[in-house]
CHARMM-style PDB file with segment names, atoms N, HN, CA, C and O in Angstrom:
ATOM      1  N   MET     1       0.974  -1.190   0.118  1.00  0.00      PROA
ATOM      2  CA  MET     1       0.245   0.109  -0.020  1.00  0.00      PROA
ATOM      3  C   MET     1       0.891   1.148  -0.101  1.00  0.00      PROA
ATOM      4  O   MET     1       0.567   1.975  -0.953  1.00  0.00      PROA
ATOM      5  N   ILE     2       1.920   1.374   0.715  1.00  0.00      PROA
ATOM      6  HN  ILE     2       2.184   0.703   1.408  1.00  0.00      PROA
ATOM      7  CA  ILE     2       2.662   2.617   1.004  1.00  0.00      PROA
ATOM      8  C   ILE     2       3.488   2.587  -0.519  1.00  0.00      PROA
ATOM      9  O   ILE     2       3.661   3.598  -1.199  1.00  0.00      PROA
ATOM     10  N   LEU     3       3.939   1.253  -0.884  1.00  0.00      PROA
ATOM     11  HN  LEU     3       3.798   0.432  -0.331  1.00  0.00      PROA
ATOM     12  CA  LEU     3       4.855   1.455  -2.084  1.00  0.00      PROA
ATOM     13  C   LEU     3       4.216   1.992  -3.134  1.00  0.00      PROA
ATOM     14  O   LEU     3       4.658   2.895  -3.846  1.00  0.00      PROA
ATOM     15  N   LYS     4       2.838   1.271  -3.278  1.00  0.00      PROA
ATOM     16  HN  LYS     4       2.479   0.538  -2.700  1.00  0.00      PROA
ATOM     17  CA  LYS     4       2.147   1.788  -4.424  1.00  0.00      PROA
ATOM     18  C   LYS     4       1.593   3.208  -4.458  1.00  0.00      PROA
ATOM     19  O   LYS     4       1.123   3.621  -5.518  1.00  0.00      PROA
ATOM     20  N   ALA     5       1.616   4.109  -3.206  1.00  0.00      PROA
ATOM     21  HN  ALA     5       1.998   3.773  -2.345  1.00  0.00      PROA
ATOM     22  CA  ALA     5       1.458   5.285  -3.187  1.00  0.00      PROA
ATOM     23  C   ALA     5       2.738   6.032  -3.436  1.00  0.00      PROA
ATOM     24  O   ALA     5       2.599   7.130  -3.974  1.00  0.00      PROA
ATOM     25  N   LEU     6       3.928   5.654  -3.154  1.00  0.00      PROA
ATOM     26  HN  LEU     6       4.042   4.761  -2.717  1.00  0.00      PROA
ATOM     27  CA  LEU     6       5.029   6.263  -3.469  1.00  0.00      PROA
ATOM     28  C   LEU     6       5.288   6.109  -4.973  1.00  0.00      PROA
ATOM     29  O   LEU     6       5.800   7.014  -5.632  1.00  0.00      PROA
ATOM     30  N   GLU     7       4.902   4.892  -5.507  1.00  0.00      PROA
ATOM     31  HN  GLU     7       4.486   4.157  -4.971  1.00  0.00      PROA
ATOM     32  CA  GLU     7       4.939   4.872  -6.986  1.00  0.00      PROA
ATOM     33  C   GLU     7       4.068   5.773  -7.672  1.00  0.00      PROA
ATOM     34  O   GLU     7       4.501   6.411  -8.632  1.00  0.00      PROA
ATOM     35  N   GLU     8       2.664   5.916  -7.210  1.00  0.00      PROA
ATOM     36  HN  GLU     8       2.313   5.398  -6.430  1.00  0.00      PROA
ATOM     37  CA  GLU     8       1.886   6.781  -8.000  1.00  0.00      PROA
ATOM     38  C   GLU     8       2.276   8.176  -7.705  1.00  0.00      PROA
ATOM     39  O   GLU     8       1.869   8.972  -8.552  1.00  0.00      PROA
ATOM     40  N   SER     9       2.922   8.661  -6.778  1.00  0.00      PROA
ATOM     41  HN  SER     9       3.252   8.014  -6.090  1.00  0.00      PROA
ATOM     42  CA  SER     9       3.489   9.952  -6.507  1.00  0.00      PROA
ATOM     43  C   SER     9       4.915  10.105  -7.098  1.00  0.00      PROA
ATOM     44  O   SER     9       5.430  11.172  -6.766  1.00  0.00      PROA
ATOM     45  N   ASP    10       5.480   9.531  -7.673  1.00  0.00      PROA
ATOM     46  HN  ASP    10       5.061   8.664  -7.942  1.00  0.00      PROA
ATOM     47  CA  ASP    10       6.926   9.427  -8.207  1.00  0.00      PROA
ATOM     48  C   ASP    10       7.852   9.601  -6.951  1.00  0.00      PROA
ATOM     49  O   ASP    10       8.795  10.393  -6.962  1.00  0.00      PROA
ATOM     50  N   HSD    11       7.562   8.890  -5.965  1.00  0.00      PROA
ATOM     51  HN  HSD    11       6.796   8.247  -5.957  1.00  0.00      PROA
ATOM     52  CA  HSD    11       8.330   8.736  -4.959  1.00  0.00      PROA
ATOM     53  C   HSD    11       8.490  10.063  -4.002  1.00  0.00      PROA
ATOM     54  O   HSD    11       9.450  10.239  -3.252  1.00  0.00      PROA
ATOM     55  N   HSD    12       7.526  10.851  -4.138  1.00  0.00      PROA
ATOM     56  HN  HSD    12       6.747  10.708  -4.748  1.00  0.00      PROA
ATOM     57  CA  HSD    12       7.288  12.282  -3.467  1.00  0.00      PROA
ATOM     58  C   HSD    12       6.480  11.787  -2.280  1.00  0.00      PROA
ATOM     59  O   HSD    12       5.441  11.135  -2.387  1.00  0.00      PROA
ATOM     60  N   GLN    13       7.099  12.186  -1.038  1.00  0.00      PROA
ATOM     61  HN  GLN    13       7.943  12.716  -0.951  1.00  0.00      PROA
ATOM     62  CA  GLN    13       6.735  11.503   0.294  1.00  0.00      PROA
ATOM     63  C   GLN    13       5.523  12.360   0.699  1.00  0.00      PROA
ATOM     64  O   GLN    13       4.617  11.777   1.294  1.00  0.00      PROA
ATOM     65  N   THR    14       5.409  13.586   0.465  1.00  0.00      PROA
ATOM     66  HN  THR    14       6.146  14.060  -0.018  1.00  0.00      PROA
ATOM     67  CA  THR    14       4.083  14.623   0.569  1.00  0.00      PROA
ATOM     68  C   THR    14       3.077  13.961  -0.174  1.00  0.00      PROA
ATOM     69  O   THR    14       2.103  13.486   0.409  1.00  0.00      PROA
ATOM     70  N   ARG    15       3.201  13.886  -1.301  1.00  0.00      PROA
ATOM     71  HN  ARG    15       3.993  14.272  -1.775  1.00  0.00      PROA
ATOM     72  CA  ARG    15       2.145  13.408  -2.114  1.00  0.00      PROA
ATOM     73  C   ARG    15       1.627  12.199  -1.824  1.00  0.00      PROA
ATOM     74  O   ARG    15       0.410  12.025  -1.759  1.00  0.00      PROA
ATOM     75  N   ALA    16       2.590  11.156  -1.604  1.00  0.00      PROA
ATOM     76  HN  ALA    16       3.578  11.297  -1.657  1.00  0.00      PROA
ATOM     77  CA  ALA    16       2.088   9.564  -1.254  1.00  0.00      PROA
ATOM     78  C   ALA    16       1.429   9.766   0.105  1.00  0.00      PROA
ATOM     79  O   ALA    16       0.440   9.046   0.238  1.00  0.00      PROA
ATOM     80  N   ALA    17       1.705  10.562   1.176  1.00  0.00      PROA
ATOM     81  HN  ALA    17       2.508  11.147   1.069  1.00  0.00      PROA
ATOM     82  CA  ALA    17       0.912  10.713   2.289  1.00  0.00      PROA
ATOM     83  C   ALA    17      -0.273  11.057   1.999  1.00  0.00      PROA
ATOM     84  O   ALA    17      -1.198  10.460   2.549  1.00  0.00      PROA
ATOM     85  N   GLY    18      -0.521  12.033   1.125  1.00  0.00      PROA
ATOM     86  HN  GLY    18       0.231  12.518   0.678  1.00  0.00      PROA
ATOM     87  CA  GLY    18      -1.886  12.708   0.848  1.00  0.00      PROA
ATOM     88  C   GLY    18      -2.700  11.564   0.121  1.00  0.00      PROA
ATOM     89  O   GLY    18      -3.876  11.448   0.467  1.00  0.00      PROA
ATOM     90  N   ILE    19      -2.298  10.858  -0.675  1.00  0.00      PROA
ATOM     91  HN  ILE    19      -1.343  10.953  -0.956  1.00  0.00      PROA
ATOM     92  CA  ILE    19      -2.941   9.635  -1.227  1.00  0.00      PROA
ATOM     93  C   ILE    19      -3.620   8.725  -0.306  1.00  0.00      PROA
ATOM     94  O   ILE    19      -4.788   8.368  -0.464  1.00  0.00      PROA
ATOM     95  N   LEU    20      -2.704   8.275   0.869  1.00  0.00      PROA
ATOM     96  HN  LEU    20      -1.755   8.564   0.998  1.00  0.00      PROA
ATOM     97  CA  LEU    20      -2.766   7.339   1.817  1.00  0.00      PROA
ATOM     98  C   LEU    20      -3.815   8.143   2.948  1.00  0.00      PROA
ATOM     99  O   LEU    20      -4.412   7.448   3.770  1.00  0.00      PROA
ATOM    100  N   GLY    21      -3.980   9.483   2.939  1.00  0.00      PROA
ATOM    101  HN  GLY    21      -3.495  10.047   2.271  1.00  0.00      PROA
ATOM    102  CA  GLY    21      -4.769  10.085   3.996  1.00  0.00      PROA
ATOM    103  C   GLY    21      -4.015  10.083   5.267  1.00  0.00      PROA
ATOM    104  O   GLY    21      -4.673  10.044   6.306  1.00  0.00      PROA
ATOM    105  N   ILE    22      -2.805  10.118   5.325  1.00  0.00      PROA
ATOM    106  HN  ILE    22      -2.270  10.150   4.481  1.00  0.00      PROA
ATOM    107  CA  ILE    22      -1.797  10.229   6.601  1.00  0.00      PROA
ATOM    108  C   ILE    22      -1.067  11.525   6.506  1.00  0.00      PROA
ATOM    109  O   ILE    22      -1.130  12.268   5.527  1.00  0.00      PROA
ATOM    110  N   SER    23      -0.428  11.731   7.494  1.00  0.00      PROA
ATOM    111  HN  SER    23      -0.376  11.127   8.289  1.00  0.00      PROA
ATOM    112  CA  SER    23       0.405  12.824   7.688  1.00  0.00      PROA
ATOM    113  C   SER    23       1.850  12.314   6.865  1.00  0.00      PROA
ATOM    114  O   SER    23       2.016  11.121   6.613  1.00  0.00      PROA
ATOM    115  N   GLU    24       2.820  13.315   6.497  1.00  0.00      PROA
ATOM    116  HN  GLU    24       2.685  14.284   6.702  1.00  0.00      PROA
ATOM    117  CA  GLU    24       4.082  13.067   5.921  1.00  0.00      PROA
ATOM    118  C   GLU    24       4.848  12.391   7.021  1.00  0.00      PROA
ATOM    119  O   GLU    24       5.608  11.453   6.778  1.00  0.00      PROA
ATOM    120  N   ARG    25       4.630  12.915   8.362  1.00  0.00      PROA
ATOM    121  HN  ARG    25       4.012  13.676   8.559  1.00  0.00      PROA
ATOM    122  CA  ARG    25       5.580  12.346   9.462  1.00  0.00      PROA
ATOM    123  C   ARG    25       5.034  10.877   9.674  1.00  0.00      PROA
ATOM    124  O   ARG    25       5.908  10.082  10.019  1.00  0.00      PROA
ATOM    125  N   MET    26       3.935  10.431   9.555  1.00  0.00      PROA
ATOM    126  HN  MET    26       3.224  11.076   9.276  1.00  0.00      PROA
ATOM    127  CA  MET    26       3.289   9.240  10.006  1.00  0.00      PROA
ATOM    128  C   MET    26       3.888   8.237   8.698  1.00  0.00      PROA
ATOM    129  O   MET    26       4.288   7.090   8.900  1.00  0.00      PROA
ATOM    130  N   LEU    27       3.873   8.796   7.533  1.00  0.00      PROA
ATOM    131  HN  LEU    27       3.548   9.727   7.368  1.00  0.00      PROA
ATOM    132  CA  LEU    27       4.369   8.152   6.501  1.00  0.00      PROA
ATOM    133  C   LEU    27       6.095   7.537   6.663  1.00  0.00      PROA
ATOM    134  O   LEU    27       6.552   6.405   6.506  1.00  0.00      PROA
ATOM    135  N   ARG    28       6.699   8.737   7.012  1.00  0.00      PROA
ATOM    136  HN  ARG    28       6.328   9.657   7.140  1.00  0.00      PROA
ATOM    137  CA  ARG    28       7.996   8.300   7.408  1.00  0.00      PROA
ATOM    138  C   ARG    28       8.234   7.246   8.571  1.00  0.00      PROA
ATOM    139  O   ARG    28       9.014   6.294   8.531  1.00  0.00      PROA
ATOM    140  N   TYR    29       7.477   7.582   9.519  1.00  0.00      PROA
ATOM    141  HN  TYR    29       6.844   8.355   9.552  1.00  0.00      PROA
ATOM    142  CA  TYR    29       7.338   6.459  10.504  1.00  0.00      PROA
ATOM    143  C   TYR    29       7.109   5.229  10.271  1.00  0.00      PROA
ATOM    144  O   TYR    29       7.769   4.359  10.839  1.00  0.00      PROA
ATOM    145  N   LYS    30       6.145   4.942   9.404  1.00  0.00      PROA
ATOM    146  HN  LYS    30       5.609   5.649   8.943  1.00  0.00      PROA
ATOM    147  CA  LYS    30       5.685   3.464   8.726  1.00  0.00      PROA
ATOM    148  C   LYS    30       6.772   3.041   7.964  1.00  0.00      PROA
ATOM    149  O   LYS    30       7.094   1.855   8.038  1.00  0.00      PROA
ATOM    150  N   MET    31       7.549   3.994   7.065  1.00  0.00      PROA
ATOM    151  HN  MET    31       7.287   4.957   7.006  1.00  0.00      PROA
ATOM    152  CA  MET    31       8.383   3.425   6.193  1.00  0.00      PROA
ATOM    153  C   MET    31       9.711   2.947   6.968  1.00  0.00      PROA
ATOM    154  O   MET    31      10.389   2.011   6.545  1.00  0.00      PROA
ATOM    155  N   LYS    32      10.008   3.618   8.062  1.00  0.00      PROA
ATOM    156  HN  LYS    32       9.457   4.379   8.406  1.00  0.00      PROA
ATOM    157  CA  LYS    32      11.125   3.165   8.858  1.00  0.00      PROA
ATOM    158  C   LYS    32      10.797   1.935   9.694  1.00  0.00      PROA
ATOM    159  O   LYS    32      11.663   1.123  10.019  1.00  0.00      PROA
ATOM    160  N   LYS    33       9.336   1.817  10.075  1.00  0.00      PROA
ATOM    161  HN  LYS    33       8.633   2.477   9.811  1.00  0.00      PROA
ATOM    162  CA  LYS    33       8.927   0.683  10.857  1.00  0.00      PROA
ATOM    163  C   LYS    33       9.118  -0.591   9.894  1.00  0.00      PROA
ATOM    164  O   LYS    33       9.641  -1.618  10.327  1.00  0.00      PROA
ATOM    165  N   TYR    34       8.704  -0.485   8.670  1.00  0.00      PROA
ATOM    166  HN  TYR    34       8.279   0.349   8.318  1.00  0.00      PROA
ATOM    167  CA  TYR    34       8.512  -1.649   7.853  1.00  0.00      PROA
ATOM    168  C   TYR    34       9.777  -1.702   7.126  1.00  0.00      PROA
ATOM    169  O   TYR    34       9.786  -2.654   6.346  1.00  0.00      PROA
ATOM    170  N   GLY    35      10.763  -1.065   7.112  1.00  0.00      PROA
ATOM    171  HN  GLY    35      10.756  -0.291   7.746  1.00  0.00      PROA
ATOM    172  CA  GLY    35      12.217  -1.108   6.631  1.00  0.00      PROA
ATOM    173  C   GLY    35      12.173  -0.679   5.066  1.00  0.00      PROA
ATOM    174  O   GLY    35      12.948  -1.178   4.250  1.00  0.00      PROA
ATOM    175  N   LEU    36      11.310   0.181   4.762  1.00  0.00      PROA
ATOM    176  HN  LEU    36      10.681   0.587   5.425  1.00  0.00      PROA
ATOM    177  CA  LEU    36      11.120   0.834   3.486  1.00  0.00      PROA
ATOM    178  C   LEU    36      12.030   1.975   3.363  1.00  0.00      PROA
ATOM    179  O   LEU    36      12.130   2.851   4.223  1.00  0.00      PROA
ATOM    180  N   LYS    37      12.707   1.936   2.241  1.00  0.00      PROA
ATOM    181  HN  LYS    37      12.626   1.225   1.543  1.00  0.00      PROA
ATOM    182  CA  LYS    37      13.584   3.215   2.051  1.00  0.00      PROA
ATOM    183  C   LYS    37      13.193   4.077   0.681  1.00  0.00      PROA
ATOM    184  O   LYS    37      12.704   3.603  -0.344  1.00  0.00      PROA
ATOM    185  N   HSD    38      13.507   5.341   0.912  1.00  0.00      PROA
ATOM    186  HN  HSD    38      13.904   5.726   1.745  1.00  0.00      PROA
ATOM    187  CA  HSD    38      13.233   5.965  -0.280  1.00  0.00      PROA
ATOM    188  C   HSD    38      14.206   6.275  -1.329  1.00  0.00      PROA
ATOM    189  OT1 HSD    38      13.842   6.840  -2.360  1.00  0.00      PROA
TER     190      HSD     38
END
């Protein structure tokens, strides 16, 4: 889900967070939690 949002937003974290309906800070937290790198 996070990876799909990042792909749709051309790996732009602010846009990806908007797609997911969460804050950019929460997106970064989840990326770190799940070991995803930008």
